[in-house]
TORLOLO-819465 format. One record per residue (C-alpha): x, y, z; residue in one letter; residue number from 1. Coordinates in nm, 4 decimals, padded with zeros to 6 digits. Layout:
residues N
SITE       east      north         up   resn   resi
SITE          X          Y          Z      a    NUM
...
This chain:
residues 110
SITE       east      north         up   resn   resi
SITE   -02.2484    01.2460   -01.2237      x      1
SITE   -02.4416    01.5034   -01.0770      x      2
SITE   -02.6077    01.3902   -00.7249      x      3
SITE   -02.9645    01.3332   -00.8315      x      4
SITE   -02.8225    01.0278   -00.9899      x      5
SITE   -02.6502    00.8944   -00.6396      x      6
SITE   -02.8042    00.8239   -00.3358      x      7
SITE   -02.7130    00.9570   -00.0050      x      8
SITE   -02.5801    00.6372    00.0761      x      9
SITE   -02.3435    00.6504   -00.2304      x     10
SITE   -02.2574    01.0060   -00.1702      x     11
SITE   -02.1573    00.9380    00.1682      x     12
SITE   -01.9191    00.6343    00.0799      x     13
SITE   -01.7642    00.8496   -00.1738      x     14
SITE   -01.6736    01.0994    00.0989      x     15
SITE   -01.5464    00.8442    00.3442      x     16
SITE   -01.3486    00.6527    00.0790      x     17
SITE   -01.2089    01.0117   -00.1155      x     18
SITE   -00.8328    00.9925   -00.1905      x     19
SITE   -00.8309    00.6315   -00.1451      x     20
SITE   -00.8547    00.2775   -00.3376      x     21
SITE   -01.2033    00.2591   -00.2195      x     22
SITE   -01.3576    00.4762   -00.4872      x     23
SITE   -01.3180    00.4369   -00.8656      x     24
SITE   -01.0634    00.7066   -00.9579      x     25
SITE   -00.8592    00.5539   -00.7009      x     26
SITE   -00.8570    00.1964   -00.8211      x     27
SITE   -00.8880    00.2098   -01.1662      x     28
SITE   -00.5377    00.1699   -01.2299      x     29
SITE   -00.5494   -00.1633   -01.0381      x     30
SITE   -00.8344   -00.3242   -01.3211      x     31
SITE   -01.1117   -00.2417   -01.0426      x     32
SITE   -01.4809   -00.2019   -01.2182      x     33
SITE   -01.7418   -00.0440   -00.9990      x     34
SITE   -02.0160   -00.2845   -00.8813      x     35
SITE   -02.2771   -00.3331   -00.6546      x     36
SITE   -02.3608   -00.6909   -00.4612      x     37
SITE   -02.6665   -00.8320   -00.2724      x     38
SITE   -02.5462   -00.9358    00.0585      x     39
SITE   -02.8301   -01.1542    00.0859      x     40
SITE   -02.8179   -01.3535   -00.2419      x     41
SITE   -02.4461   -01.2721   -00.3881      x     42
SITE   -02.5947   -01.1726   -00.7071      x     43
SITE   -02.2962   -00.8860   -00.8523      x     44
SITE   -02.3624   -00.6447   -01.1571      x     45
SITE   -02.1165   -00.4671   -01.2906      x     46
SITE   -02.2060   -00.0744   -01.3411      x     47
SITE   -02.3198    00.0349   -01.6737      x     48
SITE   -02.4911    00.2727   -01.8654      x     49
SITE   -02.8314    00.2131   -01.9929      x     50
SITE   -02.6545    00.1309   -02.3600      x     51
SITE   -02.4526   -00.1250   -02.1929      x     52
SITE   -02.1074    00.0390   -02.2033      x     53
SITE   -01.9227    00.0181   -01.8768      x     54
SITE   -01.9566    00.2910   -01.6178      x     55
SITE   -01.6564    00.4790   -01.4835      x     56
SITE   -01.8011    00.5015   -01.1113      x     57
SITE   -02.1250    00.3539   -00.9242      x     58
SITE   -02.4149    00.3895   -01.1608      x     59
SITE   -02.7517    00.3419   -01.0270      x     60
SITE   -02.9657    00.3733   -01.3171      x     61
SITE   -02.8920   -00.0247   -01.4364      x     62
SITE   -02.9255   -00.2039   -01.1033      x     63
SITE   -03.2022   -00.4809   -01.1057      x     64
SITE   -03.5486   -00.3093   -01.0833      x     65
SITE   -03.6093   -00.5507   -00.7796      x     66
SITE   -03.3191   -00.3797   -00.5845      x     67
SITE   -03.4512   -00.0380   -00.6297      x     68
SITE   -03.6727    00.1233   -00.3384      x     69
SITE   -03.6969    00.4879   -00.4454      x     70
SITE   -03.6982    00.6877   -00.7854      x     71
SITE   -03.7423    01.0751   -00.8465      x     72
SITE   -03.9917    01.2652   -01.0008      x     73
SITE   -03.8216    01.1752   -01.3396      x     74
SITE   -03.8375    00.8005   -01.2688      x     75
SITE   -03.4601    00.8103   -01.1992      x     76
SITE   -03.3240    00.5711   -00.8993      x     77
SITE   -03.2069    00.7395   -00.5867      x     78
SITE   -03.2368    00.5116   -00.3370      x     79
SITE   -03.1226    00.0881   -00.3400      x     80
SITE   -03.2178   -00.1744   -00.1147      x     81
SITE   -03.0124   -00.1705    00.2392      x     82
SITE   -02.8656   -00.4926    00.1273      x     83
SITE   -02.7149   -00.3863   -00.1601      x     84
SITE   -02.3364   -00.3541   -00.1261      x     85
SITE   -02.1282   -00.0745   -00.3486      x     86
SITE   -01.8122   -00.2261   -00.4453      x     87
SITE   -01.5775   -00.2971   -00.7276      x     88
SITE   -01.5296   -00.6466   -00.8946      x     89
SITE   -01.1450   -00.7418   -01.0195      x     90
SITE   -01.0839   -01.1046   -01.1888      x     91
SITE   -01.4543   -01.1969   -01.1607      x     92
SITE   -01.3802   -01.1377   -00.7413      x     93
SITE   -01.6392   -00.8737   -00.5429      x     94
SITE   -01.4382   -00.6330   -00.3293      x     95
SITE   -01.6075   -00.4103   -00.1061      x     96
SITE   -01.4919   -00.0388   -00.0631      x     97
SITE   -01.2905   -00.1116    00.1652      x     98
SITE   -01.0968   -00.4205    00.0313      x     99
SITE   -01.0379   -00.2471   -00.2729      x    100
SITE   -00.8665    00.0256   -00.0798      x    101
SITE   -00.6856   -00.1986    00.1227      x    102
SITE   -00.5513   -00.4220   -00.1906      x    103
SITE   -00.4215   -00.0956   -00.3679      x    104
SITE   -00.2498    00.0372   -00.0987      x    105
SITE   -00.0859   -00.2728   -00.0155      x    106
SITE   -00.0294   -00.3078   -00.4204      x    107
SITE    00.1073    00.0534   -00.3921      x    108
SITE    00.3507   -00.0014   -00.0860      x    109
SITE    00.5216   -00.3217   -00.2544      x    110
């Protein structure tokens, strides 16, 4: 996914959690799916493409419209509300990036 499809916040998070279970490539083997959660309401949405297929990484285009704070000239989402947290869902539970990274590290150390 090119940078134009990600917010600056997502790009920073990907750099912070690179090579760990805090990114999709580092936790997919443990059953995690990329997702977003509104920290104010608890609403969680799995990341997917416009056609409904699961996205392999954090993808902003299909977040709820009321979460969007900025779009580019082509109408693509570039920023979302500050209360939205990127993370992952596994077995119906939301994990922050740090929680996912910790889970993967603990699993791999056993």
